[in-house]
N, C-alpha and C positions, 0 to 999 in steps of 0.2 A: 943842629938845622932841623928849623922852626917849620912849615908848613901852611901851606893860604887852602883850605882845603876850602873854604870858600867859592872860589876861582880856581880850581884847577881838578874838582872832583865828582865826576859823573855814575852815581848808586847809579845801580840796575834790583831792581825790586822784582823779582821772582816767584810769580804764582802762577806757574802752570801746569799744575800735582792736578792728574785726575777725579782726584778724590775719593775712589774708590772702598776708600778704609772707611768714609767716614755718610759711607751713603749708607741712609736715605736723604738724609741732612743735605748733598752736596747734588742732588737729584735735577734743581733748578739755580743752583748757584757753586761756581767755585768754592775750593776749600776755603781762601784766604780776607773772602766774605760774610765766612762763617759767624754770627752773633757770636757775640764773647762778654758777661759776667753786664748782662742784660741794653747793654746798650752800643758798644762797642762792638767792631768789626777785627776779625786777625789780625789783618793788614794794618792798622792803625797804629800798633804798636812800632814795625819797623818804620815803616810814617816818619811818624813819633820821634822817634830816635831817633833819623835823618833831620828833623826838620830842631831838634834841640843840640844839635850834633854842630849845626850853623852848615849843613848839604841839603841847595834847594834847588839841586840838577839832576830828576826823578823821572827814573819810567820803569814804569810796571808792565811786565813780558805777564801776557794774558793767553791763555788757551778755552776750556774748558768750561758752558755754562758761564762764561765774563760777564753777559750783560748788567746786575745786579752788583758787581766787579766795579764796573765801568763810573754805573750812577753813581756809588759811593762814595768816587773817586772824582766828581763832579760836582758832588753834592752840597763834599767835607772836605774838597781840600784843593779847591780851590782858590788857593791864598796868595800863590806868590805871584809877580810883580816880573812877568815875562818880558819887561822892557829892560829888567840889570838878566837879561839870560839864564830865569829863577824859572822854576815849571815844574808839576810832578801831569807826567803821560802816560794814555794807558797806549802799551804797541801789542797790534793782534798778531799771529803768524802773516810774514812775508809772502803772495801769492808771484809767482816767478810763470816761469813754466808746467812746476806742479802749483799742490795741493800744501805746505805744508801740513807737519802736522807733529810737533817736536815727543822725541823720543825719550827726550830728558833730559835735566837742568844746562848738562855743553852743549844739545847738539840745537839749544834755546837761544847757544849767547853762535853756537855757530852758521847759525841759520839767519840770524844779524848782525854777518863783521859787518857788509857793509854799512850796516852807520855804526858801527867800533871803526870800526878806518880809519870814518868820516871826520869822529867827532875831535874835538879841540881840545878835551881836559888832557893833567897828562897822568892822572887815575885812575880807576876806575873800582870801587867798592861794586861787590854782587852778595846780595839780600836774600834771600830769603824769607817770603813774605805770607809762609805757613805756619810761624810758630809764635811762641808766647814768652816774654822776657824785653826784658829794658838792658838798654848800654847808651855809651858814651861813644860814639864813630869816632869822634873828635877822638881820642883815646889813640884810639887803632891808627886812627892816619901816621898817628903824631908818629907814636911807637914806629910806624912802614918808615915812616921821613926816619929819620932818628939812626936809624940802624941800616938808612940804604938799603932793607927789600926789594926786589923784584917780586915777591908773594906772600903776603903774609897773611895764615887764617888761624881765624879765630877759631880759641882750643875749648871745651870742658876738661873737667877730669871725674874721679870715677864719680863723686860725692851730690855730683850735680848732672851729674848722669844718666845715676838713676838706675833703674834695672832696661833703660829702655835698651835695643839694640842695634849697632852702626855696623855699617861693611864696610866699615874702615877703620884698623887704631892708626895713634901715631905714636907714636914715640920717641922725645925729645933728649936734647944735648944742649943743654941751657936753654939759652931763646930758637937753637937752630933745630927744627924737624927734620932727626936722622932717617929715619924710615916711618913710611908708609905701609903698612898691614891689612893685606884685603881679610874679610870675614865671608866669607859663603855658608851658611847662610849667616845673615847677619848677627850678633855678640853683645850680649854687655860686656863695658870692661873691663877686662880681670881686677884681680886686688890687685893692682899694683899703684906703687904711685909714680910712673915710666908712665905711665897707659895712659893717655889722653885720645879725645873725639875729636870729628871736626862737628860745631856751630852752623858753621851753614855760611860763614859773612866770610868772605873772605876779601882783602885791600890787593890790588892789582899795578905796576908800572900798564900803562895800557898799549902798549911796543911788548910789551912780552904777551900778553895777553893778547893780542892780535899775531901774531906772530904766534903762536902756540896751536890758537882758533887757525892760521894757512896751512901749519905744520899736517893738525889731525885731518879736515876734511872734513866733510859729510862723515863717509864712513866710519870716522876713527872716533868719532863722536859723540856715535849712536849707540841704545840702552846704557852709560857710561854716566855719572854721575864726576863733580869737578872735580872730588880729589882723586876719583879713581884717572883721572886727564891727570891730574896731574904726579901722577903718583908715578903711570905710566910714559911724562913725558915731558918731564921737566923735573924732579929729584935727582939730587948726582948733576946737574946741569947748572939751574939758576941759582940765586942766594932765600932758601924758599923760611921762612923763616915764622917762631905761631905766637898768638898775645893771647896770653889765658883770661879768659873772660871772670871779674868779679875778682879781680886784685883790688891792686890801689890805687889806679889810673881814672881817671872818669871823672864829672860830677854828677853822674847816676847814686846815688846810693844804693851798698853792692848789700843785694838781696841775696845774689846769686842763683835768682830763683829762671831755670831755664824750660823750657816743657813743648814738643813734637806733636803734633796731632794727628797723627798717625794708626787711630783708631775712636772707635765712639766711646769706649770704658777712658781713654786718654783722655779724652776736648771734657766729658762729661766730670771729671776726679780732678781736671784743672779752672772749671766751675765755682765746684764746690772745694777746692783750696780758698778760698775767698771768702769762707762762712766762716775757717779756726778764727781760734779766740786769736792766735795773732798772725794772718795770712803770711804766706813766705812769697806774696808778690806786693809790692810797696807799691798801689796807685797813688798814695793820698803824698807821694813830694812831690809839697806848693813847687819846688822851681822844673818839675819833669810832668808836667798834667801833660794826660794823654788824651790825644786828640783824637775828635770824631765829629761826624754832621748828626746836631745836635735837632729832632723834628722839633719843634711847634708845640709845644705838650700843656694843660692844664698841671698842678701838683699833685705826686701820688696822693692817696689818704687812703684810711678806712674809716669808712662807718657804719651805724649799726643796718639791717637788713630789713626785709618785713615784719621779721617775727621778733624782731628787737634783740636780735644775739647782735655785742661787739664785733664789728672787722681787728680781726688779733694778726702780727705781725712780729713774727720773732724771730731773731737772728736772720734776718735774709737782702738782699739785695734787691732794692724794688725802681725799676727810671719810672717817668714821668710819663702820667696820663691814665697810672695805672687806679683801679678802686678797687678794695677788697670791700666787697658789701656784705654782712651779716661772717664770711667765712671763714677760716681759718689758713691761715701761712709759717713754715716752720721751714727754714736748714731750705731756704732754695734761692732760684734766683731770678725774677719774675722781669724781661720784659716793654714796652712803651704799651699801654693801651691793653693789658691785660685785666677781664673783669671774673673775682672769685666771686659767688652769688651765696646766698644763705647759706648756709650749714654746710658749705661745700670744702675739703681740708684736702691742702696740698703737702707735699712733706718731700722734701729730699728731692726736687726737679728744678727743673731748667723750662719755662713755657718762654717765648718766641714772642713776637709784637703783635698782636688783635688776639691771643688764647682769651676764650671763653668760658672761666668750669659754670656747671650746673647745681645749681641749688639739690645740696645736700650729695653733690658726688664724691667719690675720694680721687687722691688721685697722689702716689707714692710713688720713687727711685722711677721718672720717664724724664723724659724728651718731649716737650709736642712744639712744631714747630710750626710755626706764623699760622693765623688765623685758622687753628685747628676751634673747633666749636664743644664739647665736651656735656652730650646734654644729661640733665636731671639723673641723680641715684647713678651715672655709670660707675664705676669701680676699674682703673687703672691702676696697675702694677699689686693687684691682691691675690688676682689666682692665677701664677704664669702658667699653668697649662692655657685657658682660657686668650690671656695676652698674646703667646704664642697662637693661635691661631688665626689671627689678625693682622700684628704688628709682629717688630723686628723686634727679639729683645738678646739681648749682646751678651757675654761670656758673664759676666756679675750681673746680669739682671736687670740691669736698665731697659725698659722700654721706652721705643722710639717710633714717634705717632706722623706722621711725613704733612709735611705741609693740606692743606683744608684738604685734611682728611673728610667721610664723610659719613658718619656714623646710623648705620643703618636703625 
């Protein structure tokens, strides 16, 4: 059975998380709007997957601190032709007789049931916009159609999942989901080849999704994830299959890289992964480029400082408009228009757009949010006790400086 995904699929990208695990970086932006790899945003990966998969009817469900995300969608993703039924549209929580605050992913779908019920597409893909991975969704939909599934759950194995904890583990019988086991508290996958985890990519027959949500009602969707809803109301009653991420299907090169951003240390390590000798995430596949909003910037460059020290950049990612003027940068990710002044050093760090590191300053194992101005000869990441008195320091010792922080 062939599937014409261009005309028959509605994509719902969920960007509704409260971002608490990523504070203070999410104090003014949604988790999906966080910078990644210098000039991307996290949501660019889900949207790029949709675009390259031929899916052009995309809604992005937003909630917390969504202005930055909505601006990014406007500036970077207004690329489709609405006359042909193509769109990328932000959808805010509905306001009827009450002000809606989503209590979870399933609840977000239920609160927009009117939208789903009135849609014309036969299929609905529900995708997290808060994860880093590359995937050909067209292959998922083809699998879903060929096997005549009611629901298809994209799954990852223990090797891909790593030490991440999951609230549900799946047991498979071939391609069929035989059981969904609740894990409270969330736990990593066991050392068992039959155990898989959901990666928050789902394909539904739209009629089935509407039926599930109508039966559950608002109270039945509160405080539950989509996988919980499937365990409680679908498994054993509908045809629920598993599509294994990183298999032989799809046009994307199978790097098998998947990371949820459920903490600052995970966010930091996901950026640092890109600096490995052989990065586990392939950003350079020619026919699968990651799209984002590209600001009009001059090229990045290194120049001598006023002391005639050469600007040096080693094993780093450097976005446009950045100038390293007599400073040194190693194993770091620099966003747009970062300025490293004479004699300053930056090591193992992530600097967001517009950060300045003053003359002679030292920055090590830090995340500096947008617009931070580090004074001359300041030291960050050197004295942990002093850092902890001023900033948030993660369990792994990464110093996080919030946007526009003013040094005294």
